[in-house]
C-alpha positions as CSV (number, residue, x, y, z in Angstrom):
1,X,-6.8,19.8,-18.3
2,X,-9.2,18.3,-20.9
3,X,-11.0,15.2,-19.9
4,X,-9.7,11.8,-21.1
5,X,-12.2,10.2,-23.5
6,X,-12.9,6.6,-23.2
7,X,-15.8,5.2,-25.3
8,X,-16.0,2.1,-23.2
9,X,-17.3,4.1,-20.2
10,X,-21.1,4.6,-20.5
11,X,-23.0,7.5,-19.1
12,X,-23.1,7.4,-15.3
13,X,-25.8,8.4,-12.8
14,X,-23.3,9.0,-10.0
15,X,-19.6,9.0,-9.0
16,X,-19.0,7.8,-5.5
17,X,-15.7,8.8,-3.8
18,X,-14.7,6.1,-1.4
19,X,-16.4,2.8,-0.6
20,X,-19.9,2.8,-2.2
21,X,-22.6,1.8,0.3
22,X,-24.7,-1.3,-0.2
23,X,-27.5,-0.7,-2.7
24,X,-25.6,2.2,-4.4
25,X,-27.3,1.1,-7.6
26,X,-26.3,0.6,-11.2
27,X,-24.4,3.1,-13.3
28,X,-22.4,4.2,-10.3
29,X,-18.7,4.8,-10.7
30,X,-16.3,4.6,-7.8
31,X,-13.2,6.7,-7.2
32,X,-11.2,4.3,-5.0
33,X,-9.4,5.8,-1.9
34,X,-8.3,2.3,-0.8
35,X,-7.6,-1.1,-2.2
36,X,-10.6,-3.3,-2.4
37,X,-13.2,-0.6,-3.1
38,X,-15.6,-1.9,-5.8
39,X,-18.5,-0.7,-7.9
40,X,-21.6,-2.8,-8.4
41,X,-22.0,-1.8,-12.1
42,X,-19.6,0.8,-13.2
43,X,-16.0,1.8,-13.5
44,X,-13.5,1.9,-10.6
45,X,-10.9,4.6,-10.9
46,X,-8.1,5.0,-8.3
47,X,-7.9,8.5,-6.9
48,X,-4.5,9.2,-8.5
49,X,-6.1,8.6,-11.9
50,X,-9.3,10.4,-11.2
51,X,-7.4,13.6,-10.2
52,X,-6.1,13.6,-13.8
53,X,-9.6,13.4,-15.2
54,X,-12.3,10.8,-15.9
55,X,-13.9,9.8,-19.1
56,X,-17.4,10.7,-18.1
57,X,-18.8,13.2,-15.6
58,X,-22.0,12.6,-13.7
59,X,-25.1,14.6,-12.5
60,X,-24.5,13.4,-8.9
61,X,-21.4,12.9,-6.7
62,X,-21.4,11.2,-3.3
63,X,-18.3,11.6,-1.1
64,X,-17.7,9.4,1.9
65,X,-15.2,11.3,4.0
66,X,-12.5,9.0,5.4
67,X,-11.9,9.1,9.1
68,X,-8.7,10.4,10.6
69,X,-7.4,11.9,7.4
70,X,-7.6,15.6,8.4
71,X,-9.8,18.4,7.2
72,X,-7.2,19.3,4.5
73,X,-8.4,16.3,2.5
74,X,-11.8,18.0,2.3
75,X,-10.3,20.6,0.0
76,X,-8.7,18.0,-2.2
77,X,-11.9,15.9,-2.5
78,X,-14.0,19.0,-3.1
79,X,-11.7,20.1,-6.0
80,X,-11.9,16.6,-7.4
81,X,-15.7,16.6,-7.3
82,X,-16.1,20.0,-8.9
83,X,-13.4,20.0,-11.5
84,X,-13.2,16.3,-12.4
85,X,-16.3,14.3,-11.6
86,X,-19.4,16.6,-11.5
87,X,-21.4,17.9,-14.4
88,X,-22.4,21.6,-14.2
89,X,-25.0,22.0,-11.5
90,X,-24.6,18.5,-10.2
91,X,-25.8,17.6,-6.7
92,X,-22.9,16.8,-4.5
93,X,-23.2,15.1,-1.1
94,X,-20.7,14.6,1.7
95,X,-21.2,11.7,4.2
96,X,-19.4,11.7,7.5
97,X,-19.7,10.8,11.2
98,X,-20.6,13.3,13.9
99,X,-17.1,13.0,15.3
100,X,-15.7,14.4,12.0
101,X,-17.3,17.7,12.7
102,X,-19.9,18.2,10.1
103,X,-20.7,21.8,11.2
104,X,-17.1,22.9,10.8
105,X,-16.7,21.2,7.5
106,X,-19.9,22.8,6.3
107,X,-18.6,26.2,7.3
108,X,-15.2,25.6,5.7
109,X,-16.8,24.6,2.4
110,X,-19.2,27.6,2.6
111,X,-16.3,29.9,2.7
112,X,-15.3,28.5,-0.7
113,X,-18.7,29.0,-2.3
114,X,-20.4,25.7,-1.5
115,X,-24.1,25.7,-0.8
116,X,-24.9,22.7,1.5
117,X,-27.7,21.7,3.8
118,X,-27.1,19.3,6.7
119,X,-29.3,16.2,7.0
120,X,-29.4,13.1,9.0
121,X,-28.2,10.0,7.2
122,X,-28.6,6.4,7.9
123,X,-26.2,4.4,10.1
124,X,-25.3,7.3,12.3
125,X,-23.9,9.4,9.5
126,X,-24.5,13.0,8.7
127,X,-25.1,14.2,5.1
128,X,-24.2,17.6,3.7
129,X,-26.0,18.0,0.4
130,X,-26.0,20.7,-2.2
131,X,-23.9,22.2,-4.9
132,X,-20.3,23.2,-5.3
133,X,-19.2,26.8,-6.1
134,X,-20.5,28.2,-9.4
135,X,-18.0,29.0,-12.1
136,X,-15.1,28.0,-9.9
137,X,-11.9,28.7,-11.7
138,X,-9.7,25.6,-11.9
139,X,-6.4,26.6,-10.4
140,X,-5.2,23.0,-10.0
141,X,-5.5,20.6,-7.1
142,X,-4.7,22.0,-3.6
143,X,-1.0,21.7,-2.8
144,X,-0.2,19.2,0.0
145,X,2.3,19.9,2.8
146,X,5.9,18.8,2.0
147,X,9.4,18.6,3.4
148,X,12.9,18.5,1.9
149,X,15.3,15.6,2.5
150,X,18.8,14.7,1.3
151,X,18.7,11.2,-0.2
152,X,22.0,10.0,-1.5
153,X,23.3,12.6,-3.9
154,X,19.9,14.2,-4.4
155,X,18.0,16.9,-2.5
156,X,14.4,15.9,-2.9
157,X,11.1,17.3,-1.9
158,X,8.4,15.0,-0.7
159,X,4.7,15.9,-0.5
160,X,3.4,14.1,2.6
161,X,-0.1,15.0,3.9
162,X,-3.6,13.8,4.6
163,X,-2.7,11.4,7.4
164,X,0.1,9.4,5.7
165,X,2.9,7.7,7.7
166,X,5.8,10.0,8.8
167,X,4.6,13.2,7.1
168,X,7.4,15.5,8.3
169,X,10.6,13.4,7.7
170,X,11.9,10.2,6.2
171,X,11.3,7.6,9.0
172,X,14.2,5.7,10.5
173,X,13.4,2.4,8.9
174,X,13.1,3.8,5.5
175,X,16.3,5.8,6.0
176,X,18.2,2.6,6.9
177,X,16.8,0.7,4.0
178,X,17.8,3.6,1.7
179,X,21.4,3.5,3.0
180,X,21.6,-0.3,2.3
181,X,20.0,-0.1,-1.1
182,X,22.1,2.9,-2.2
183,X,25.2,0.7,-1.8
184,X,23.9,-2.1,-3.9
185,X,24.2,-2.8,-7.6
186,X,22.0,-0.9,-10.1
187,X,18.9,-2.6,-11.6
188,X,16.5,-1.9,-14.5
189,X,13.4,-1.7,-12.3
190,X,12.4,-2.1,-8.6
191,X,9.2,-2.8,-6.8
192,X,8.5,-0.8,-3.6
193,X,5.9,-2.8,-1.6
194,X,3.9,-0.4,0.6
195,X,5.4,2.6,-1.2
196,X,3.6,5.3,0.9
197,X,4.5,8.7,-0.4
198,X,7.5,7.3,-2.3
199,X,10.6,8.1,-0.3
200,X,12.2,4.8,-1.0
201,X,11.2,4.3,-4.7
202,X,11.7,8.0,-5.7
203,X,15.0,8.2,-3.7
204,X,16.4,5.1,-5.3
205,X,15.5,5.8,-8.9
206,X,16.6,9.4,-8.5
207,X,20.0,8.1,-7.4
208,X,20.3,5.7,-10.3
209,X,19.8,2.5,-8.2
210,X,17.0,1.6,-10.6
211,X,15.8,2.9,-13.9
212,X,12.2,2.9,-12.9
213,X,9.9,1.7,-10.1
214,X,6.5,0.2,-9.5
215,X,5.0,1.1,-6.1
216,X,2.1,-0.8,-4.4
217,X,0.0,0.4,-1.6
218,X,-3.5,0.0,-0.1
219,X,-3.9,3.8,0.2
220,X,-4.7,5.6,-3.1
221,X,-4.0,9.0,-1.4
222,X,-0.4,7.9,-0.6
223,X,0.0,6.6,-4.1
224,X,-1.1,10.0,-5.5
225,X,1.5,11.7,-3.4
226,X,4.1,9.2,-4.5
227,X,3.3,9.8,-8.1
228,X,3.5,13.5,-7.7
229,X,6.8,13.2,-5.8
230,X,8.2,11.1,-8.7
231,X,7.0,13.6,-11.2
232,X,8.7,16.4,-9.3
233,X,12.0,14.4,-9.1
234,X,11.8,13.5,-12.8
235,X,11.7,9.8,-12.2
236,X,9.3,7.0,-13.5
237,X,7.0,5.5,-10.9
238,X,4.0,3.3,-11.7
239,X,1.4,3.4,-8.9
240,X,-0.5,0.2,-8.1
241,X,-3.5,0.2,-5.7
242,X,-3.2,-3.3,-4.1
243,X,-2.6,-5.1,-0.8
244,X,-1.0,-8.0,-2.6
245,X,2.8,-7.8,-3.2
246,X,2.5,-10.4,-6.0
247,X,0.3,-8.0,-8.0
248,X,3.5,-6.0,-8.9
249,X,5.3,-7.6,-11.9
250,X,8.6,-9.5,-11.1
251,X,11.5,-7.1,-10.7
252,X,15.2,-7.7,-10.0
253,X,14.9,-5.7,-6.8
254,X,12.1,-5.5,-4.2
255,X,12.2,-3.1,-1.3
256,X,9.7,-3.1,1.6
257,X,9.3,-1.2,4.9
258,X,7.2,-4.1,6.3
259,X,3.8,-3.1,7.7
260,X,3.9,-4.6,11.2
261,X,0.3,-3.6,12.2
262,X,-1.4,-6.5,10.3
263,X,-3.1,-9.3,12.1
264,X,-1.5,-12.8,12.2
265,X,-3.2,-14.1,9.1
266,X,-2.6,-11.0,7.1
267,X,1.0,-11.0,8.1
268,X,1.5,-14.6,7.1
269,X,0.0,-14.0,3.7
270,X,2.0,-10.8,3.2
271,X,5.3,-12.3,4.2
272,X,4.7,-15.3,2.0
273,X,4.3,-13.0,-1.0
274,X,7.5,-11.2,-0.1
275,X,9.2,-14.6,0.1
276,X,8.0,-15.3,-3.4
277,X,9.5,-12.0,-4.6
278,X,12.7,-12.8,-2.8
279,X,13.0,-16.1,-4.7
280,X,12.7,-14.2,-8.0
281,X,15.1,-11.4,-7.2
282,X,17.0,-9.5,-4.5
283,X,14.8,-8.5,-1.5
284,X,15.5,-5.8,1.0
285,X,13.0,-5.6,3.9
286,X,13.2,-3.5,7.1
287,X,11.4,-3.9,10.4
288,X,11.9,-2.5,13.9
289,X,14.8,-4.2,15.7
290,X,12.5,-5.5,18.4
291,X,10.7,-7.6,15.8
292,X,13.8,-9.1,14.1
293,X,13.4,-12.7,15.2
294,X,9.7,-12.8,14.4
295,X,10.1,-11.6,10.8
296,X,13.3,-13.5,10.3
297,X,11.2,-16.6,10.8
298,X,8.8,-15.5,8.1
299,X,11.7,-15.1,5.7
300,X,13.4,-18.4,6.7
301,X,12.3,-20.1,3.4
302,X,14.7,-17.9,1.6
303,X,17.6,-19.5,3.3
304,X,20.6,-17.5,4.7
305,X,19.8,-13.8,5.1
306,X,22.2,-11.0,5.5
307,X,21.2,-8.4,8.1
308,X,22.0,-4.8,8.3
309,X,21.4,-3.5,11.9
310,X,20.8,0.2,12.6
311,X,20.1,2.1,15.8
312,X,16.4,1.1,15.9
313,X,15.7,-1.1,12.8
314,X,17.2,-4.0,10.9
315,X,17.3,-4.6,7.2
316,X,17.0,-8.2,5.8
317,X,18.8,-8.9,2.5
318,X,18.5,-12.0,0.5
319,X,21.7,-13.6,-0.7
320,X,20.7,-13.4,-4.4
């Protein structure tokens, strides 16, 4: 795939994959793996866009390997560095903790033609520094693991890998919310807040509940999977890397499998944003049944709510 040309992007000294460390310097671009990752003086490109190609390659690439994402992600980020970010002969470094197994990652990459030396890094990190495989043929990004699921009238395949939530099946909360939403009236566009790999958004658009969707998430890896799942299903999904539900444009329908792992302040802010969306259009939100009263209190400003109980979860529906 040819690189996308963007004259607004100046020549870069380095692409950093993941959060750039303090003092990363000027002319450093960031490929964001999570919401909130910033560059001091350079472009920020979400992973799902960087995998399609960037406007400028660089003579150096620095990869901070996320913790608890599995070694399969190494192959994806390696492909990204070699085929999308690095100039020919560029120096490429991998940063990781000792617990992530630098020796095994070094061996795995060496089997693919990488030439890397292990060094001590600052802050207890280990650095693998060297070059990627020479003249590596671009056969496309590594294929993530996937599973098939029946959603409404459609048999869909969902790529779900690299540590995303519920990677082997549609989870119970999402399944219940799908059942409720599939019985509702069709809308022009929906917002899926915390879209994950897209089971809700893709399933609903594929079944005609909405003409298109915007999906927000804090995880750019999940958003890439969601976009690929949408492409496979032939539906329109706009990925948006954000922790803020209000960053998605107003839509007549908002769906959300509520993230219940947030701390108290984050939960209050998140639920207040869902309330704002519920005032502008229909809201469907699902939580575990044991948390029903707690989250019903957060949604109380919306007035009377209809509830749809399931075996282990409950869906809240605004009266709009």
